[in-house]
N, C-alpha and C positions, 0 to 999 in steps of 0.2 A: 348381360355381364356371363362372365366365367363361371362356374358351378364353385364352390368355395371346395378344395381341398378334404379330402378325408384324412380327419389323424394318420400319421403312421406309412401316409403313401410316400411319402418324399424321401425315408429310406431305404424303400423297397428294393431288394435288388433281382437279377434273375440270372444267376451264375454259370445255369446251366447252358445258357443259349450261346449259340457259336458267332452267329452274325450281329454287326453293330450298323448303326446310322450314324455317320461322322454330321453332326450339325457345326456349321462353321457360322461363329454368329455376332454381333456386333452391329455398333450404328451404320448409320447408312454412309456412303465413303470409306470404310476399313477397306475396302477390297476384298468383301465375301464370296462376289461372283467369281473377281478372276482367279483368287485361291484356291478357291470350291472344285472348280472348272478344271483347274492343273491336278489338283489333291485327287479327283474322281478319276481322273486318265491316270495317273500314275498307282492308285488302287486299281483300277483294272474295273468299275463298276460305275452304274448310271449317276447321271449331276443332275441333281433339281434345282432349279431358280427360285426360292420361294416366292418371288415378287407376281411370279406368271399366277399364283393360285390366290392371289387378291380378286376379291368381289370387283366389277366396275364401279359400283358405288365407292367403293374405297379409294382405286385409283384418281376419282374426279377428287375425293376431297383432299386428296392430294398433292393435286395438280392445281388444284384452286386455294393451295394454303394453308387448309388446315389440318393441324396431327390427327392421328386416329384416337380414337378413344380405344376403353377395354371390350368395349361390346364388338366394337366394329374388327375389332381381331379375331372374333371366335369363330365366325364362319372361315377365315382363311386359314387359321390355322386347322379348323376341320378339313380344308379342301387338301391342304398337306398329308396330314393322316392317311387323308381317303386314297391319294394317291401311293405314296409308302406300303402301306397294306396292300393296293394293287398291281405294285412289282415284288413283293413279299409273296404273295400267290403265285404270280406266273412265274416266279426263279426259285420257288420251292425245291425242285429238286436240284438245283444248283448249288444247295447251299455248302455244300462239304466242301465244294471246289472254287467256292469264292465268298470267302466272311464278311465279305465289306453286302453290308446290303445296297447302300446307296451314300454321296453324299449330297448334304441340303444345304444352300447359302440361307438361310432365316435369322434377322432379327435378333429372335428369341431376347428380349429386352429385360421381360420381367421371369423371376421365379417360377410364377403360375402358366406361365407360357411352357414353358421348360419340364415345367412337371408334367403338363397335357401332350406333351409328345413324349414322356418320359414311359410317360403309360396308357398313351392309346395307341399308338406303333408298337403291331403285335410281334409276338416273338422276336423281339432284336432288343438290344440293347443303342440306346444313345448315348455318344459319345461329345463333350461338349466342346471345339475350339473356339478361346475368344481373342478376336482379334483386337487387340488393341494400340491406343497411338495418341499423341497428342494432337487435344482439339485443333490448334492451327492447322496439323499438317492435313487430318481428317475433314476439315473445311476448305482449305487449297482443291485436295482432289475433289471434292461434293463442285464445288463451286466450276473445275476446270471439265466436270462430266457433262457430255449433253446427252439430248434425243429420251429424257428417263423423266419418270413424271415427278420423283419426289423433287421438289425443290431446296435447296442449300438453306434458304433460311427456314424450315426445319429441323432441323440438325439439335437447335437446342434445346426443342421439346424432345428430342430421341436422346440426349444425357441427362432428363430429367427422368423420362421412363424408364432408364437403363438398370437394372439392379444387379449388379455387377456377382458373378458366379465366384464363391470361393474356391480353392484351389483343390479341394475335396470334388468339385462340382466340375469345374472344367481347365484345361490345360488352356493359360493364357499366351499371347505369340504376339511380339511388337511388330507394329509393320513400319518401321523406320530401318528397312532391309529390302533388299530384292525379292521378288515375288518365290524365285526358285530356295532361297535361303527362308523362307517360310514356311514351306510345301517342305522341305527338305526338315526342318525342325517337325513338324507336322510329325511327319512320318517314321522320326527316332522316339518321338512318343508317344507311340501306337506300338512300334512294336517295340517297346516295353513298359508300356501297361500294367499297375498291378488291377489284376482282377477284386479286389475286393472294392472298388470304386465308380463307376458307372461314367467315368471322363476318362477322356483322351491320354 
C-alpha cells in the first residue's frame, strides 16, 4: 500500500521553482497520450507515456482483465518519478531556457497518487490537467482502440477509482472537441496560471 500522507503535505507549495511537470490525467480512453504528446511538442519539452513505466506484472494483470490494486500502482508511480527526476538532473542547466520539465500522460486517478507526484518529483511543480468526458464517449473511444493492453471492460473500475481533482488542484478540459482545441485550451490556461495554486 502507498504510505499515508503526512499532515499538511497536500497544501505544501514551492512557488520559487521555475520548472513545471504537466500531468495530463484521466481515465483510460480520455486521450491522455494524444493530448500529452501534442502538448509536449507545442511546449518544446519531453513527453512521457505513463503506461510504459508499468511493471510487467501490472500489464499482465490488466491484459487478463483485472483492475490494478493500490499496491500495484506503487512501483509504477515510483518508476515514473525516477524517470522525471532523471530528466531534471540531465537538463538542470536548461531550466532558465525551458521552464517546462516534461509532459506526463498518467491516469493519476487518486488524490494519493497525485500527492506522490507532487512531493517526490524534485525541484518542480506538478500542474494537473484533467481530461473529462461523457463515459459513453470514452467507452466508444476505448473500444475502438487497438494494440493496447488495457481492456475496455476495465473502464468501470477506472471510474470507481477516480477521485476527481477540485478546481484548485487541476484544470478540467472537456474532450468533446478536436484535439487541437483541447491543447489550445491547456496552453491558454498554463500561460495565465495563478501561481498561488499548483494546478494548470
